N, C-alpha and C positions, 0 to 999 in steps of 0.2 A: 572516448568511450563516459558512460555519466559516473557522476559522482555518488556516492551511496548514501543513503539518507540520514537525516540529523537524530544523532542521540535523543531518543526518548524516553529511557531506560528500560525495568527489565517486563519483555513482552508478557501479555497476559492475554489467555484465550479466552475472549467475554462472547455473550451472544450472537453478538453484531457481526464480530469475526465468522463464529462459526457460520451466518446467515451467508456472508461473504463467501465462505467456501461454496456455498450451496450453490451460490447464483453462478459462481467462477466455472463449475465443474459441470451445471447445463451447460451454459456458452459453449462450452470446452468440448462435449458431448456431441452437441447437436449443431456446431459449427455454425451459432448464427454472431449476430451482434449485439453486446448487453450493453445497456447504460449503468454505471453508477455513480449517485449524485448525494450530496451531503452537505454540510456545514464545513469550513476548513477545521482541522483539529480533531475530528472525530475521530479517525484512525483509517480511513481510506486509504490513503500510501502505506502505511503499515501493514495493513492485511494483504495487500494485494504484493506487495514485497516479500512477507512471510509465505504467501504461496507460489510464488515464484521461486524461493528460494534464492533470491537476490545477492542477497550479501556474502555466498557461497558461490553463485553460478556468474555472477560479471565479473570479479576479477579471474574467475576461468577462462572467461573469454576474452578477455583482455590480454592475456599471452598466447592467443593465436597467433601466427601460424608456428610457433616454435614446438620441438618437440614435445609429448607428452605422454603420461601413461595413459592409454584409454581406458583402463579398468580402476582408474584410480577414482576415490570417493566424488569428487566432485561432477566428473563424468556422468558417475553413475545416478549423481542428485539432478545433473540435466536433464539426461536421459525419462526420468521418473516426473520432473514437472514438465518440460516439452512446454515452457511457456517463457515468453523474451518479454520483458518490464522494459518497457522504453520513457523516460520523459523528456517531451523536443523543449528544446531551445527556445526565450523568449528571439520573437521575431525571427523564427527559423524558417528558411527558405526551401524549396520542394525540393531544389538538388541537393541541399544538405540533408535533409528527411531520409529522399530515396538512399543516401550515399551511406548514413549513418545504419538507418534500419537496413538496408539489405546486407551491410557486413557483419551486423547482427544473427541476422536469418544464415547466411551463408557460415559462419563461425561455429553458430551451435549444431546446424542441420552438418557438419562437417565432423564436428566433435559427438554427436550423438552417433554419427553412423558407423564412427571408427571403433567407438564403444560398445556397438551393438553387435561389429561385425570381426572388428580385431584384425581390418584389413587395408593396407595403404593405396589398393587398388582397384578403389570400386569405382564404379560408373557415377558419374552425376546426378544427381537426386532428381526424379522428375515432379515437375510445378505440383503437378495433380496428386503428387505422392511426398507430402511434406511430413519431415520428423515434429516440425513443431506444429503444435496443435492448438493454441492459443496466443494472441497477441495481446499486451495489456498496453495501453497509453492513460498516463498519469497528465494532471494538468489539461484536461481537454483541452479548456479554453483557448492555449496558445494556436491550436489548428488554424490554419487557415482554408480557403474554400477548397483550393488546390489541393491543400493535404487531406484533406476528409474525402476528395476526389479520387486520390491515389490510394488509400487505404481501403475504399470500396472496390477499387480494382485489384489493389493485393487479397482481400478477400475472396473477390469470385475467383480470381487464377488459382488460388493455391488451395480453397476449400479448408481454412483457418477457420478459428473462432478470432472473434473481437470484440476485446471489451475496452470502454472509456470512462474514465473517472474523473468527476468535474464536480463543479460546484452546483448547486442549485439552479434549474433554470438551464441548465445544458441542451437538456432534455427538449425543451422548445426552440433552441438556438437550430440544434442539428432537425429539427423536424422543416426545416426552411431549404432541406438537401434533400429533395423527394425520393430519388433512388438509392441514398442512402438509409435515408429512415426508415422506408418500405422494408430494408433487411434488417431491423431492429426486432429483436423476438423477446429480451427480458429486459427490465428495468428492476434497479435495487435501490430502495432510500436506505442511505447507511446514516443510522440516526446516533445521539447521545446517550450517555449513559443514563440510565433512570432506575430508581426503587430499588427493590435488591441487589441488582449485579453495580450499580454505584456502589453499595453499601460494600460488596465483596471486593470493590478494586481498593474502597479507604481502608479497607482490613488490611490489604495488602500493602499498602502505603504507611500506615501506621507501625506495622510489624518493621517495615523499612527503616524504621528510627528508633526500634528497641522496644517500643511499647505497643500495648495491646488493648484492641479499639474494643469495650463496653458499652454496646447499647442499653444497657441499665443505668449508667452512669451518666446523669443529668449535663456536665461539663464536655462531656465525649459527644452527645446528642445533639448539642448546642454547638459545638466545632461542626459535627457532620453539615449539620443544615446552615451554617452558614459556607462551607466550603460549595456545597451543591447551589445555593445563591450566585456566589460569586463566579464559579465555572459553567454553570448551567448544563453540568456533566460531558463537558467537553473534553477529552483524554488528553490533547497536548497541555490546556491550560492547566489542568489538572498536575501536571509535571512539574509546570514551572513555579506554580504555587507549592509544591512540597519543596520544592526545590528550595524558594526560600524561606517557607516553614520552620526548614531543616535548619538554615542559618541562623534565623532569628531565636531558634532554642539555642544554638551555642552559644551566641553572642550573651545570651540574658541566664545562662545554665540551666535551662527549664526540663523540665521531665514529662509535662503533660502538655497535650496541644490542647489549648482553649481558645475561645473566640476571639481573645485580645492579640493571640497568634495570628491567627489567619489575619483579621485586620490587618495587623503589622507586614505580614507577607504581603497582601492584595496591595499594601499600599505602593510597594516597591515596583508594582508589573504594570507595563502600558499595555490593558486589554482593551482591544476592538472590538465590533462586531464580530459573532462567530456564527 
């Protein structure tokens, strides 16, 4: 099974996350193929894992086929989410994808079936009546042509929603697969934090350091402007920067975030294109 996502701090329900939920719900409800694209680090993976409750569901699926209480909290969460989150490995073969994804679907459907019916002697689930309603594929750039065609066949066979997550330009690459692309019903551009929402997130970060952000204070306003310039509203980069800012403040016994603190923290980071 797959490893859980990296720790990027306390989850914050941003406007982009709420837009992602609306998008994923539409794909799941109408059984379309959806594409979600955006720069690295803006929160696409975090939102998708949160939507699928994957931090709770993945360990639960990893335990299959051990005996379990099908009325457990994890089983209930899976039955509500009805979503599989899958990250293909680099250079993953079609055979590996079929096996890994097939196991996930089989495990999840079995556990949902047991939870809903609490009966060990149920008939196998028909392909056209799946308990799974949405498949989310992260890092979609890793998918080969054959993998894309396989996902299309799963989509057609199971009448299941499919959501692919990747970098900008993913939609152009997939347009080269006309049979797949003709089934795309929704596209969602996941954008970095801006304006008031960026200020809201920064306020949370300020509080995590035990201080308050004061918009009327020139020092705070200057620090916010510097952070916005350095990070471009990139969610992952914000977390990395604040981790270093906290370190700088502790070393120098500071209690105020200044432009100099931001610059000192920035100088320790390797910041690539986002």
